VEXBABA-212733 format. One record per residue: residue number from 1; z, y, x of N, C-alpha, C in turn. Coordinates in steps of 0.05 Angstrom, whole numbers, plus 5000, padded with zeros to 4 digits. Layout:
REM VEXBABA-212733
<drenke:NUM&n_Z:Z&n_Y:Y&n_X:X&ca_Z:Z&ca_Y:Y&ca_X:X&c_Z:Z&c_Y:Y&c_X:X>
...
REM end
This chain:
REM VEXBABA-212733
<drenke:1&n_Z:3992&n_Y:4562&n_X:4434&ca_Z:3997&ca_Y:4589&ca_X:4425&c_Z:4027&c_Y:4596&c_X:4428>
<drenke:2&n_Z:4045&n_Y:4578&n_X:4426&ca_Z:4073&ca_Y:4584&ca_X:4428&c_Z:4081&c_Y:4592&c_X:4456>
<drenke:3&n_Z:4070&n_Y:4578&n_X:4477&ca_Z:4077&ca_Y:4584&ca_X:4504&c_Z:4066&c_Y:4611&c_X:4512>
<drenke:4&n_Z:4041&n_Y:4618&n_X:4502&ca_Z:4029&ca_Y:4643&ca_X:4509&c_Z:4046&c_Y:4666&c_X:4497>
<drenke:5&n_Z:4055&n_Y:4663&n_X:4473&ca_Z:4071&ca_Y:4684&ca_X:4460&c_Z:4098&c_Y:4688&c_X:4475>
<drenke:6&n_Z:4110&n_Y:4667&n_X:4484&ca_Z:4135&ca_Y:4670&ca_X:4499&c_Z:4131&c_Y:4685&c_X:4525>
<drenke:7&n_Z:4109&n_Y:4679&n_X:4539&ca_Z:4103&ca_Y:4694&ca_X:4564&c_Z:4098&c_Y:4723&c_X:4559>
<drenke:8&n_Z:4084&n_Y:4730&n_X:4538&ca_Z:4079&ca_Y:4758&ca_X:4532&c_Z:4104&c_Y:4772&c_X:4523>
<drenke:9&n_Z:4120&n_Y:4759&n_X:4506&ca_Z:4144&ca_Y:4771&ca_X:4495&c_Z:4166&c_Y:4774&c_X:4517>
<drenke:10&n_Z:4167&n_Y:4756&n_X:4537&ca_Z:4188&ca_Y:4757&ca_X:4557&c_Z:4187&c_Y:4783&c_X:4573>
<drenke:11&n_Z:4163&n_Y:4794&n_X:4578&ca_Z:4161&ca_Y:4818&ca_X:4593&c_Z:4172&c_Y:4843&c_X:4579>
<drenke:12&n_Z:4173&n_Y:4842&n_X:4553&ca_Z:4181&ca_Y:4866&ca_X:4538&c_Z:4212&c_Y:4867&c_X:4534>
<drenke:13&n_Z:4226&n_Y:4845&n_X:4539&ca_Z:4255&ca_Y:4846&ca_X:4536&c_Z:4268&c_Y:4858&c_X:4560>
<drenke:14&n_Z:4282&n_Y:4880&n_X:4557&ca_Z:4296&ca_Y:4894&ca_X:4578&c_Z:4325&c_Y:4898&c_X:4570>
<drenke:15&n_Z:4343&n_Y:4891&n_X:4587&ca_Z:4372&ca_Y:4894&ca_X:4581&c_Z:4379&c_Y:4923&c_X:4587>
<drenke:16&n_Z:4383&n_Y:4939&n_X:4567&ca_Z:4389&ca_Y:4967&ca_X:4570&c_Z:4418&c_Y:4972&c_X:4578>
<drenke:17&n_Z:4436&n_Y:4954&n_X:4572&ca_Z:4464&ca_Y:4958&ca_X:4578&c_Z:4469&c_Y:4956&c_X:4608>
<drenke:18&n_Z:4452&n_Y:4943&n_X:4623&ca_Z:4456&ca_Y:4942&ca_X:4652&c_Z:4454&c_Y:4969&c_X:4664>
<drenke:19&n_Z:4437&n_Y:4986&n_X:4654&ca_Z:4434&ca_Y:5013&ca_X:4665&c_Z:4459&c_Y:5030&c_X:4659>
<drenke:20&n_Z:4471&n_Y:5026&n_X:4635&ca_Z:4496&ca_Y:5040&ca_X:4628&c_Z:4519&c_Y:5031&c_X:4646>
<drenke:21&n_Z:4520&n_Y:5005&n_X:4653&ca_Z:4541&ca_Y:4996&ca_X:4670&c_Z:4538&c_Y:5007&c_X:4698>
<drenke:22&n_Z:4513&n_Y:5010&n_X:4707&ca_Z:4508&ca_Y:5022&ca_X:4733&c_Z:4517&c_Y:5051&c_X:4734>
<drenke:23&n_Z:4512&n_Y:5065&n_X:4712&ca_Z:4520&ca_Y:5093&ca_X:4710&c_Z:4551&c_Y:5096&c_X:4710>
<drenke:24&n_Z:4565&n_Y:5077&n_X:4697&ca_Z:4594&ca_Y:5078&ca_X:4697&c_Z:4605&c_Y:5072&c_X:4725>
<drenke:25&n_Z:4592&n_Y:5055&n_X:4741&ca_Z:4602&ca_Y:5048&ca_X:4767&c_Z:4595&c_Y:5069&c_X:4789>
<drenke:26&n_Z:4577&n_Y:5087&n_X:4783&ca_Z:4569&ca_Y:5108&ca_X:4802&c_Z:4589&c_Y:5130&c_X:4801>
<drenke:27&n_Z:4600&n_Y:5137&n_X:4824&ca_Z:4620&ca_Y:5159&ca_X:4826&c_Z:4606&c_Y:5186&c_X:4823>
<drenke:28&n_Z:4620&n_Y:5205&n_X:4811&ca_Z:4610&ca_Y:5232&ca_X:4809&c_Z:4633&c_Y:5251&c_X:4817>
<drenke:29&n_Z:4629&n_Y:5276&n_X:4811&ca_Z:4649&ca_Y:5297&ca_X:4819&c_Z:4676&c_Y:5293&c_X:4805>
<drenke:30&n_Z:4677&n_Y:5282&n_X:4781&ca_Z:4701&ca_Y:5280&ca_X:4766&c_Z:4713&c_Y:5252&c_X:4767>
<drenke:31&n_Z:4703&n_Y:5234&n_X:4783&ca_Z:4714&ca_Y:5207&ca_X:4784&c_Z:4740&c_Y:5207&c_X:4799>
<drenke:32&n_Z:4760&n_Y:5195&n_X:4787&ca_Z:4787&ca_Y:5193&ca_X:4799&c_Z:4792&c_Y:5165&c_X:4808>
<drenke:33&n_Z:4797&n_Y:5161&n_X:4833&ca_Z:4804&ca_Y:5135&ca_X:4844&c_Z:4834&c_Y:5131&c_X:4844>
<drenke:34&n_Z:4843&n_Y:5107&n_X:4836&ca_Z:4872&ca_Y:5101&ca_X:4837&c_Z:4882&c_Y:5101&c_X:4866>
<drenke:35&n_Z:4904&n_Y:5114&n_X:4870&ca_Z:4916&ca_Y:5114&ca_X:4897&c_Z:4943&c_Y:5101&c_X:4895>
<drenke:36&n_Z:4947&n_Y:5081&n_X:4912&ca_Z:4973&ca_Y:5068&ca_X:4913&c_Z:4987&c_Y:5076&c_X:4939>
<drenke:37&n_Z:5010&n_Y:5088&n_X:4936&ca_Z:5025&ca_Y:5095&ca_X:4960&c_Z:5045&c_Y:5073&c_X:4966>
<drenke:38&n_Z:5049&n_Y:5069&n_X:4991&ca_Z:5068&ca_Y:5048&ca_X:4999&c_Z:5097&c_Y:5059&c_X:4994>
<drenke:39&n_Z:5115&n_Y:5040&n_X:4987&ca_Z:5142&ca_Y:5048&ca_X:4983&c_Z:5155&c_Y:5057&c_X:5009>
<drenke:40&n_Z:5168&n_Y:5080&n_X:5009&ca_Z:5180&ca_Y:5089&ca_X:5033&c_Z:5209&c_Y:5097&c_X:5029>
<drenke:41&n_Z:5225&n_Y:5097&n_X:5051&ca_Z:5253&ca_Y:5104&ca_X:5049&c_Z:5261&c_Y:5117&c_X:5075>
<drenke:42&n_Z:5282&n_Y:5134&n_X:5073&ca_Z:5292&ca_Y:5147&ca_X:5097&c_Z:5311&c_Y:5128&c_X:5112>
<drenke:43&n_Z:5309&n_Y:5127&n_X:5138&ca_Z:5326&ca_Y:5110&ca_X:5155&c_Z:5341&c_Y:5128&c_X:5175>
<drenke:44&n_Z:5367&n_Y:5124&n_X:5178&ca_Z:5382&ca_Y:5138&ca_X:5198&c_Z:5375&c_Y:5127&c_X:5225>
<drenke:45&n_Z:5368&n_Y:5145&n_X:5244&ca_Z:5358&ca_Y:5137&ca_X:5270&c_Z:5379&c_Y:5146&c_X:5291>
<drenke:46&n_Z:5388&n_Y:5128&n_X:5309&ca_Z:5407&ca_Y:5136&ca_X:5330&c_Z:5394&c_Y:5155&c_X:5349>
<drenke:47&n_Z:5410&n_Y:5169&n_X:5364&ca_Z:5400&ca_Y:5191&ca_X:5382&c_Z:5380&c_Y:5183&c_X:5403>
<drenke:48&n_Z:5383&n_Y:5161&n_X:5416&ca_Z:5366&ca_Y:5154&ca_X:5439&c_Z:5341&c_Y:5138&c_X:5432>
<drenke:49&n_Z:5334&n_Y:5136&n_X:5406&ca_Z:5312&ca_Y:5120&ca_X:5398&c_Z:5286&c_Y:5134&c_X:5403>
<drenke:50&n_Z:5267&n_Y:5121&n_X:5415&ca_Z:5240&ca_Y:5133&ca_X:5420&c_Z:5220&c_Y:5123&c_X:5400>
<drenke:51&n_Z:5221&n_Y:5133&n_X:5376&ca_Z:5202&ca_Y:5127&ca_X:5355&c_Z:5182&c_Y:5150&c_X:5353>
<drenke:52&n_Z:5157&n_Y:5143&n_X:5346&ca_Z:5136&ca_Y:5163&ca_X:5342&c_Z:5123&c_Y:5156&c_X:5315>
<drenke:53&n_Z:5112&n_Y:5176&n_X:5301&ca_Z:5097&ca_Y:5171&ca_X:5276&c_Z:5074&c_Y:5152&c_X:5282>
<drenke:54&n_Z:5071&n_Y:5132&n_X:5265&ca_Z:5050&ca_Y:5112&ca_X:5268&c_Z:5060&c_Y:5086&c_X:5281>
<drenke:55&n_Z:5084&n_Y:5086&n_X:5292&ca_Z:5095&ca_Y:5061&ca_X:5304&c_Z:5099&c_Y:5040&c_X:5282>
<drenke:56&n_Z:5096&n_Y:5016&n_X:5290&ca_Z:5100&ca_Y:4993&ca_X:5272&c_Z:5128&c_Y:4982&c_X:5277>
<drenke:57&n_Z:5143&n_Y:4978&n_X:5256&ca_Z:5170&ca_Y:4967&ca_X:5258&c_Z:5173&c_Y:4943&c_X:5239>
<drenke:58&n_Z:5193&n_Y:4927&n_X:5243&ca_Z:5200&ca_Y:4905&ca_X:5225&c_Z:5225&c_Y:4913&c_X:5210>
<drenke:59&n_Z:5224&n_Y:4911&n_X:5183&ca_Z:5247&ca_Y:4919&ca_X:5167&c_Z:5259&c_Y:4893&c_X:5155>
<drenke:60&n_Z:5285&n_Y:4890&n_X:5159&ca_Z:5299&ca_Y:4866&ca_X:5150&c_Z:5322&c_Y:4874&c_X:5131>
<drenke:61&n_Z:5328&n_Y:4856&n_X:5113&ca_Z:5350&ca_Y:4861&ca_X:5094&c_Z:5375&c_Y:4848&c_X:5106>
<drenke:62&n_Z:5397&n_Y:4864&n_X:5107&ca_Z:5423&ca_Y:4853&ca_X:5116&c_Z:5443&c_Y:4861&c_X:5096>
<drenke:63&n_Z:5449&n_Y:4843&n_X:5077&ca_Z:5467&ca_Y:4850&ca_X:5055&c_Z:5455&c_Y:4870&c_X:5037>
<drenke:64&n_Z:5468&n_Y:4893&n_X:5033&ca_Z:5458&ca_Y:4914&ca_X:5016&c_Z:5444&c_Y:4936&c_X:5031>
<drenke:65&n_Z:5440&n_Y:4933&n_X:5057&ca_Z:5426&ca_Y:4954&ca_X:5072&c_Z:5401&c_Y:4943&c_X:5085>
<drenke:66&n_Z:5383&n_Y:4961&n_X:5095&ca_Z:5359&ca_Y:4953&ca_X:5109&c_Z:5360&c_Y:4962&c_X:5137>
<drenke:67&n_Z:5351&n_Y:4945&n_X:5155&ca_Z:5352&ca_Y:4951&ca_X:5184&c_Z:5323&c_Y:4951&c_X:5194>
<drenke:68&n_Z:5316&n_Y:4972&n_X:5208&ca_Z:5289&ca_Y:4974&ca_X:5220&c_Z:5292&c_Y:4966&c_X:5250>
<drenke:69&n_Z:5274&n_Y:4948&n_X:5258&ca_Z:5275&ca_Y:4939&ca_X:5286&c_Z:5247&c_Y:4943&c_X:5299>
<drenke:70&n_Z:5249&n_Y:4952&n_X:5324&ca_Z:5224&ca_Y:4954&ca_X:5341&c_Z:5228&c_Y:4934&c_X:5363>
<drenke:71&n_Z:5214&n_Y:4912&n_X:5361&ca_Z:5219&ca_Y:4889&ca_X:5379&c_Z:5245&c_Y:4876&c_X:5371>
<drenke:72&n_Z:5265&n_Y:4874&n_X:5389&ca_Z:5291&ca_Y:4863&ca_X:5383&c_Z:5312&c_Y:4884&c_X:5379>
<drenke:73&n_Z:5306&n_Y:4909&n_X:5385&ca_Z:5327&ca_Y:4929&ca_X:5383&c_Z:5326&c_Y:4943&c_X:5356>
<drenke:74&n_Z:5350&n_Y:4951&n_X:5347&ca_Z:5352&ca_Y:4965&ca_X:5321&c_Z:5346&c_Y:4994&c_X:5326>
<drenke:75&n_Z:5327&n_Y:5004&n_X:5310&ca_Z:5319&ca_Y:5033&ca_X:5313&c_Z:5326&c_Y:5049&c_X:5288>
<drenke:76&n_Z:5334&n_Y:5037&n_X:5266&ca_Z:5341&ca_Y:5052&ca_X:5242&c_Z:5356&c_Y:5035&c_X:5223>
<drenke:77&n_Z:5371&n_Y:5049&n_X:5205&ca_Z:5386&ca_Y:5035&ca_X:5185&c_Z:5387&c_Y:5052&c_X:5160>
<drenke:78&n_Z:5383&n_Y:5039&n_X:5136&ca_Z:5385&ca_Y:5052&ca_X:5110&c_Z:5408&c_Y:5038&c_X:5096>
<drenke:79&n_Z:5430&n_Y:5052&n_X:5093&ca_Z:5454&ca_Y:5040&ca_X:5081&c_Z:5453&c_Y:5037&c_X:5051>
<drenke:80&n_Z:5437&n_Y:5055&n_X:5037&ca_Z:5436&ca_Y:5054&ca_X:5008&c_Z:5407&c_Y:5056&c_X:4999>
<drenke:81&n_Z:5391&n_Y:5034&n_X:5002&ca_Z:5363&ca_Y:5034&ca_X:4993&c_Z:5361&c_Y:5033&c_X:4963>
<drenke:82&n_Z:5339&n_Y:5042&n_X:4952&ca_Z:5335&ca_Y:5040&ca_X:4923&c_Z:5333&c_Y:5010&c_X:4913>
<drenke:83&n_Z:5340&n_Y:5005&n_X:4889&ca_Z:5341&ca_Y:4978&ca_X:4878&c_Z:5313&c_Y:4965&c_X:4878>
<drenke:84&n_Z:5293&n_Y:4981&n_X:4871&ca_Z:5266&ca_Y:4969&ca_X:4871&c_Z:5256&c_Y:4961&c_X:4899>
<drenke:85&n_Z:5265&n_Y:4976&n_X:4919&ca_Z:5258&ca_Y:4969&ca_X:4946&c_Z:5273&c_Y:4943&c_X:4955>
<drenke:86&n_Z:5297&n_Y:4939&n_X:4946&ca_Z:5312&ca_Y:4914&ca_X:4951&c_Z:5299&c_Y:4891&c_X:4937>
<drenke:87&n_Z:5289&n_Y:4895&n_X:4913&ca_Z:5275&ca_Y:4873&ca_X:4898&c_Z:5249&c_Y:4866&c_X:4913>
<drenke:88&n_Z:5235&n_Y:4886&n_X:4923&ca_Z:5211&ca_Y:4880&ca_X:4937&c_Z:5216&c_Y:4865&c_X:4963>
<drenke:89&n_Z:5238&n_Y:4872&n_X:4976&ca_Z:5246&ca_Y:4858&ca_X:5001&c_Z:5253&c_Y:4828&c_X:4994>
<drenke:90&n_Z:5267&n_Y:4824&n_X:4972&ca_Z:5274&ca_Y:4797&ca_X:4964&c_Z:5249&c_Y:4781&c_X:4958>
<drenke:91&n_Z:5229&n_Y:4794&n_X:4946&ca_Z:5204&ca_Y:4779&ca_X:4940&c_Z:5189&c_Y:4772&c_X:4966>
<drenke:92&n_Z:5193&n_Y:4786&n_X:4988&ca_Z:5179&ca_Y:4779&ca_X:5013&c_Z:5199&c_Y:4765&c_X:5032>
<drenke:93&n_Z:5217&n_Y:4750&n_X:5022&ca_Z:5236&ca_Y:4734&ca_X:5038&c_Z:5254&c_Y:4751&c_X:5056>
<drenke:94&n_Z:5260&n_Y:4776&n_X:5049&ca_Z:5279&ca_Y:4792&ca_X:5063&c_Z:5269&c_Y:4806&c_X:5088>
<drenke:95&n_Z:5243&n_Y:4805&n_X:5093&ca_Z:5231&ca_Y:4818&ca_X:5116&c_Z:5204&c_Y:4830&c_X:5109>
<drenke:96&n_Z:5198&n_Y:4854&n_X:5120&ca_Z:5173&ca_Y:4868&ca_X:5114&c_Z:5164&c_Y:4884&c_X:5139>
<drenke:97&n_Z:5139&n_Y:4889&n_X:5140&ca_Z:5128&ca_Y:4906&ca_X:5161&c_Z:5129&c_Y:4935&c_X:5152>
<drenke:98&n_Z:5137&n_Y:4953&n_X:5169&ca_Z:5138&ca_Y:4981&ca_X:5163&c_Z:5124&c_Y:4998&c_X:5183>
<drenke:99&n_Z:5117&n_Y:5022&n_X:5174&ca_Z:5104&ca_Y:5042&ca_X:5191&c_Z:5119&c_Y:5067&c_X:5190>
<drenke:100&n_Z:5125&n_Y:5079&n_X:5213&ca_Z:5139&ca_Y:5104&ca_X:5215&c_Z:5120&c_Y:5127&c_X:5207>
<drenke:101&n_Z:5127&n_Y:5140&n_X:5185&ca_Z:5110&ca_Y:5162&ca_X:5175&c_Z:5117&c_Y:5189&c_X:5188>
<drenke:102&n_Z:5142&n_Y:5197&n_X:5186&ca_Z:5151&ca_Y:5222&ca_X:5198&c_Z:5179&c_Y:5218&c_X:5210>
<drenke:103&n_Z:5185&n_Y:5235&n_X:5230&ca_Z:5211&ca_Y:5234&ca_X:5243&c_Z:5223&c_Y:5263&c_X:5242>
<drenke:104&n_Z:5247&n_Y:5265&n_X:5233&ca_Z:5262&ca_Y:5290&ca_X:5233&c_Z:5283&c_Y:5288&c_X:5254>
<drenke:105&n_Z:5278&n_Y:5298&n_X:5278&ca_Z:5296&ca_Y:5294&ca_X:5301&c_Z:5322&c_Y:5308&c_X:5297>
<drenke:106&n_Z:5322&n_Y:5332&n_X:5285&ca_Z:5347&ca_Y:5347&ca_X:5282&c_Z:5365&c_Y:5333&c_X:5263>
<drenke:107&n_Z:5355&n_Y:5322&n_X:5241&ca_Z:5371&ca_Y:5308&ca_X:5221&c_Z:5377&c_Y:5279&c_X:5229>
<drenke:108&n_Z:5361&n_Y:5268&n_X:5249&ca_Z:5365&ca_Y:5240&ca_X:5257&c_Z:5355&c_Y:5221&c_X:5235>
<drenke:109&n_Z:5333&n_Y:5228&n_X:5222&ca_Z:5323&ca_Y:5211&ca_X:5200&c_Z:5293&c_Y:5206&c_X:5205>
<drenke:110&n_Z:5285&n_Y:5181&n_X:5200&ca_Z:5256&ca_Y:5174&ca_X:5201&c_Z:5248&c_Y:5164&c_X:5174>
<drenke:111&n_Z:5225&n_Y:5172&n_X:5165&ca_Z:5213&ca_Y:5162&ca_X:5139&c_Z:5196&c_Y:5138&c_X:5146>
<drenke:112&n_Z:5203&n_Y:5115&n_X:5136&ca_Z:5189&ca_Y:5090&ca_X:5142&c_Z:5177&c_Y:5079&c_X:5116>
<drenke:113&n_Z:5151&n_Y:5074&n_X:5115&ca_Z:5138&ca_Y:5063&ca_X:5092&c_Z:5134&c_Y:5033&c_X:5096>
<drenke:114&n_Z:5140&n_Y:5018&n_X:5075&ca_Z:5139&ca_Y:4989&ca_X:5077&c_Z:5112&c_Y:4979&c_X:5065>
<drenke:115&n_Z:5100&n_Y:4961&n_X:5079&ca_Z:5074&ca_Y:4949&ca_X:5070&c_Z:5079&c_Y:4926&c_X:5051>
REM end
């Protein structure tokens, strides 16, 4: 009689909180997703540099400034980067991969985001 009762009773137990968790995980019109933007900084670009938005560059720390390189050539320099960007560069051994976001040719400045 004990085993029969357990088989009958097992069918009636339903975990209701699983449905609530599913409802919380389902996105609706008012769901806000966290967006993380990459840290970016303006780099002074010399006149003859052929950079385009979306190009991948390597950013290195040289003393208190950051140097952007495309291959082996220097394509940009930031003489006064923010302190949090310098700390992030130190955490990644002084080198990071960057992406050119925008280029302002008249001002000679490129906005580079660091990954």
